[in-house]
N, C-alpha and C positions, 0 to 999 in steps of 0.2 A: 509559464506557470499554468497549471491546469485550471480550467474554468469550472467552478463549482456548480453543480446542478442538483435539483431536488431529485429524490429517488424515483419519483413517478414520471418525471419529465424526460421524454425521449429527445435525443439530440437531433439536430437538423440533418436529414439524409443527404442534402447537397454538400454539407461540410464533410460528412463521412466519405462520400464518393470522391471528393477532391483529395482527401488524405490518401485514399486507396490509389487513385490515379497517379499520384506523385511517386508511388513506390511499387506499382504493379510490375514494372519491368526489372526489378531487382531479382537476383537469383534467390529463390526461397523467400518470397515476399511476405508470407503470413506473419511471422514474428515482427519484422519491422513495421508492418501495418498496425498490428495490435499495440505495440509500444507507442507508436505515434498517436493512435486514438486515445490511449490512456493518458499520455502526456497532455493532449489537447482537452479532453473531457473529464479527466480525473478517474475514470473507470471504463470498463467495457460494458456498455448498456446492452441488454438482451436484444434490442432492435438492431444492433450493429451486426449480429451474427449472420442473419440471412443476406444482408447486403455484401458482406465480405465473402461469404460462400459463393454467391452468384458471380461476383467479380473474379474470383480465383478458380471457378469451376470446381468447387469442393462441395461436399455435403455439409449441411448445417451441423450434423453430428461431428464431423471432422474438426470444424472450427470450434465448436463448443468443447470438444475434447482437449484441444490445445489450451483454450482459455481456462478451463478448470484444472488442467494438469499443473500449470505453472502458478506458484503461490504469489508471484508478483502482480498478477492481473487481478484487479478489484472488480467486483460485481456491483458494488454500490459506491456512491460518491464518498470520498474520504472526508475526515474532519479537516479543519483548517491546519492542524498540526499533526504530523505523522511521527509516531514513536516506534522505532524498530528495536526490539530487544534481542540481543544475541543469545542464541540457544546452542551454540557450538560447544564442543566438549570442554575446552578450556574454561569458558564462561560458566558452564554447568558445575565444573569442579570448584569454582570460586564463588558459588552462591547465586547464580542467575535464576534458578527456579524460585527461590524465596523472594528475590527481587521482582520477578514477574508476578508472583502471587500478590505481593504487596501493592504493586502498581495497578494491577487489574482490579483489586479490591478498592483501592483508593479512587479509581476512576469509575467504579461500578459498571464495568464492562468485561467482556471476555476477549480472547484473541480474535483478531480480524474485525472487531466491532468498533463502533464510533459512539462517543458519548452523546447523550440526548441533546446537549447544546451544540453539537457538531464541531466542538473544539478539537477533540483528539481521536485519532484512530491508532490502535496498538496492533502492531504486526510482529511476527517472528521473523528473524533472519538467522541463517545457520552458520555464518562466520563473517565477522567484520575484519578479520586479520589484525585485531587488536589484542591478541592473546596475552601479551605481557601486561595489559591493562585490564584484565578481566575482573569482574564482569563489565561488559560494555554495551553501549546503545547508540543509536543515531536518533537525534531529534531534529526534524526538518532538514535532514541530510548532514547535520553536524555531529561528528563523533565525540563521545564522552566515555571515559574509562574510570576504573576503580570505583564503581558506583555501589552504593548501598541504598536501602529504601528511602532514607531521609534525603540523601543527595539527589536521587532521581526525582523524588517528589518536589524538591526545590527547583530543579531544572524545568519540570513540567509547569509549575506555577509561574516561573519566569517567562516561559514561552508565550503565555497568553496575557501576562501582565496582571494577573489576579490570583487569588488563592482559590484552588479548585475544590478543596475539601470543606469550604465554609458555606 
């Protein structure tokens, strides 16, 4: 489970170096290193980029380019609960855009943002493979299908054990 950190707090460089050292001999180690860092810290903090670049003999721009290219890498610590809403074609045809608008309005955030109480982060995902159950979402890694705004709101409320809209 990712250790949650404040946005301003930089992770310990010795932990970063240890994670890099464990993967540096892999073929194409950059992505495995980035995934391990995110798994451990919850996001890729800006102070990690130069450490990774130096260890892999890459420029900071190359590492930054990979981090910003892939949507799965977070730049800020996520909320306690991650809601991934499918935006694939099947889900779109079954109302995922309205579902997303409703959910984002309910939580008072936008895509890739975290609620002010740090409970929820909402992210887009471009196919969950649950096309027969469109529209679909993952909440904390658990799949849910045939969602509508009311059912997704109830799942979100259940995730943290309280009513989010009150």
